[in-house]
N, C-alpha and C positions, 0 to 999 in steps of 0.2 A: 369748102370742105366736102360738100355732096358730090361735086363733079369729081374730085379726086378719088372718093371712095367708089363711085359708080364705074369710074375708068378701070379700076382694079377689080371688078365684080368677080372675074374668074378665080380670084384668090380668096375674097371674103365670102363668097357663096359656092363653096366647093361642092363636089359631087354627093358628099354624105348628107348635106343639107337637103338637096333635091330628093334624095333617097328617103330622108326623114319624113318629108311632106307626103311622099307616096305611102309609106308605112302608116302614117297617121290616118290618111283617108281609108285605108283598108281596115284599121283597128277601131276607129271611132265608134261604129255601131255595136262593137262588142263591150263597150263600157257604159257605165251608168251616168257618169258626169265628167265634164272636162274642167280641170282646174288649171287656170292660167296664171302663172306667176308674173307679176309686173314689178318693175323697180319702182319703189315709192318716190324716188326723186324725179322720175320721168314716166309717169303712168301712161300718158298718151303716146309718147315715143316708143315705149317697150311694148305696145299693144300690136301684135303681129297680124296684119290683115290676112295673111295666109291661114294662120290658125283660126282667125275669126270665121272665115269662109268654111273651113273643114268642121269646125265645132258647132255650127249652128243647128245641127240635127240632134244635139244633146243639151241638157241643162248645163249651164256654165257657172263657174265661181271665179271670180277675180281675187287674187291674194296679192296685196301690195307688200312685197317682201323688202327687207333692209330699211324698215321704217325708222330704225334707230339712227339712220344716216340723214333722214329727211326732216324738214320742218314739221313739227307735230301738228300745227294747226291746219297747215295746207293739206297734209295727209287726211285729216278728218274731212276737209272739204271734198277731197276726191273720193272717199268712201261714201259720203253723202250723194255725191254726183252719180256714181255708178248705181247706187241703190235706188235713187229717184228714177233711173232709166229702167228699173226692173231687173236688175242683175244683183246676184249675191256678190258681196265684196267684204273683205276683212283685211285689216292691216296687221303685219306681224314682224318679228325679227327672228328668223330661223336660227341664227347663231346663238341667240339668247333663250331659244325655245319659248319665247313669249308669244302667246296668242295661238298656239297649236289647238288647245281645247275650244277656242272660238271658231277655228276653221272646221273642226269636226261638227260643231253645232250648226255651222252654216251649211256644211254638206247635207246634214239631216234636214234642214229647212228646204233646200233646193229639191231634195228627193222625197218630200213629204208624200206625194201621191204614190210613188214606187214603193215606199215603206208601208203604206196603208194597204196596197194590194198584196204585198208579202204577207202581211199579218193575216189577211183574209185567207190566203192560201196556206198558211202555216209554215212559210219559208223565210221568216224574218231573220233567221241566223245566217242566211247565205251572206257571203262577203260582198261589200260594196266595191264595185270596180271603178277606179279613177284614173283617168289619163291626166298625167302631170306634164304640162308644156310651159314654154317660156323662151325668150331670147337667151343667147349665150351669156354666161356670167351673171345670171339673175339669182343664182342660188338655189337651183332645183335640187341638187344632190344633198346640200345641207338641209334643205327643207324636208326631203324624204327621210334623212337620218333622225331628224328631230321628231318628225311625225311618227316614225317607227319606234323611237326611243333606243336606237341602236345604229351602229355604223353599218349601213346596208348598201350604200352607194359611195363611189369614189368622189372625193372633193378636191378643188384647187381653186386658187384665186386667179383664174385665168379662164377664158372662154375655150370650149371645145373639148372638155375632158370626157363627157359622156359621148360615145360615138355610135352605140346601138341601143335599141329599146331593151328594157329589162323589167321584169315583174318583181315587185317587192311586196311581201306579206307584212301587214302591220295590223295585228289583232283582227278586227272584223273588216278590214279594208285590204284590197289588193291594189297597189299602185303601179301603173304602167309609166315607168320613167322614160321620157322621150329626150333625145338629144336636143340641145339648144338649137334654134333655127332662126335665121333672119329672112328677109324676103329679097327678091332679085334686084329691085331697083328702088332707090329712095327718091321719091319725087320732090320731097321737102328737105331743103338744106338744114333746117333746124333739127329735124328728126334724125338725120345722119350724124350731125355734130353731137347731139345729146347721146346717141348710142356709143360714139366714140369716147366721149368724156367719161362715161361710167365703165369702159373696158369691154363693152360687148363686141367690138370690132378689134381684131388682133392689132396690138401696138405695132408689130414689126412691118405692117404694110402701110403705116401712117407716118407723116412727118411730125415728129414730136413737138417741134418748135412751133409749127403751125397750129397743132392741136392746142398747145398751151396758150398760144395768143388768142385763139377763138374763145377759149375757156375764159381767159382774163377779160376780154371784151364783154363777155356776158356777165361776169361777176362784178365788173365795174358799174354796171347798170342795176343789178339786182342784189348785190351783197357786198357793197362798198365798204361798210364798216368791218366786215369780217376780214377783207384784204388789208385794210389799215392796221387792224389789231395783230393779225398773224405776221405781216411782213414789216411791221414798224414803218409805215408809210405816212406821208402828209398829204394835204390836199393837192399840192402841186404834182406830187408823184402820181396821184391817182388820175390826173388830168392828162397824163401822157398817153400816146398811142400804145396799143398793146405790146409791140415788140420792145419799145423803149422801157415800158413798165417791167417786162421780163428782165431786161438788162439791169434795172434798178434793184429788183428783187435778188437777182444773182450777186450784185455788188454788196447788198446789205448782208447776204449770207456768206460773203467771202469766197464766192466761187470765181476766182480770178486765175487766169493763165499767165504765161510770160508776157511781160509788157503791160500788165494791168487790164488785159482784155477780159471781159466777162465770158465765162463758159456758159453760153446760153442754152446749149443742149442740156447740160447738167441741171441748169435752173428750170428748164421746161419739165424735165422728169420729175423735179421736186414738186413744182405746182400741181401737176397732174396727180401725182401720187398722194399728195396731201389733201387734195380735194376728195379723191376716192376714199381715203382713209378717215374722212370727216374731221381732219385736223383744223379745218377753217370753221368748223361748227356744223350744225345740221341744216343743210341747204337743200331746198327743192328748186329745180330748174323749170318746172312747169306748174301751173294751177288750172283748175277747171275754167270754163267760160264764166265770165264775171257775173252774168245774170244768175249763175247757179251758187255763187258764193254766199254763205251765211254772213250776217252782220258781224263785223269784228274780225274777219278773216285778214291775215297779214297782208296779202296782195303784193308781196314782194317779187315772187317769182313771175316768170312770163306767163300770161293767160293764153290757153289754147283757144284758138278761134275756129 
């Protein structure tokens, strides 16, 4: 997966992403805090090293978005992990507007010194300026609309909708909405695959059958019961190689072409879409390093090393 994605880097890292990084570098010193949205299913893989480099000059807050799609216990472990590292971290679901109040409280905590200085100077009413960043399809526009309490940013369930920076006023906050951006080269195959699984890399440059097989291979190890329940499988089915399992799923769903041949492309689209829509249940693909996990953590997802 990683080699295929990097081979097509001219397509998945187009010019507007390079421009976004330059704009971020120019704009970061004009904001008070950088809020980076991560996907709660893959907090490590969705942490952009380019954004980390640019944002280090300002207080940062990690917001684990789409927490309604992730394993809740593993998400709590991630929040603890980032907080133990000295970073602000909150888990939310922007679509459900759950946790927006917690985000605002976390922003105030991260900016306690700044707010204290403003109180001394009598400028406490000045708007807090927030740069909102994240990978494509992490839900930035939905987050901004939830934060503002109104539709201020264009949203869509695909990467690349926001193409230029825009300021959004939200009460006492000014939000700088930055386009979603990836990084130039994925050194780690798992990171590349995870980004593809959640839709942060455009599907039209990927082989959907290879994508589905990679996803099934991971779910066979980390969410076997979810596969069995969703696709009416048995133990022998689950022991198959990923492509054979894809054929079995397609056959179970009646996705047959002439001659009884399984339409594996249609089956692949179904598997990927149903994972993204959480129809297999709330699944996390990553968890923090094991030494950071509190007692009783699920431990089902792959631990980041």
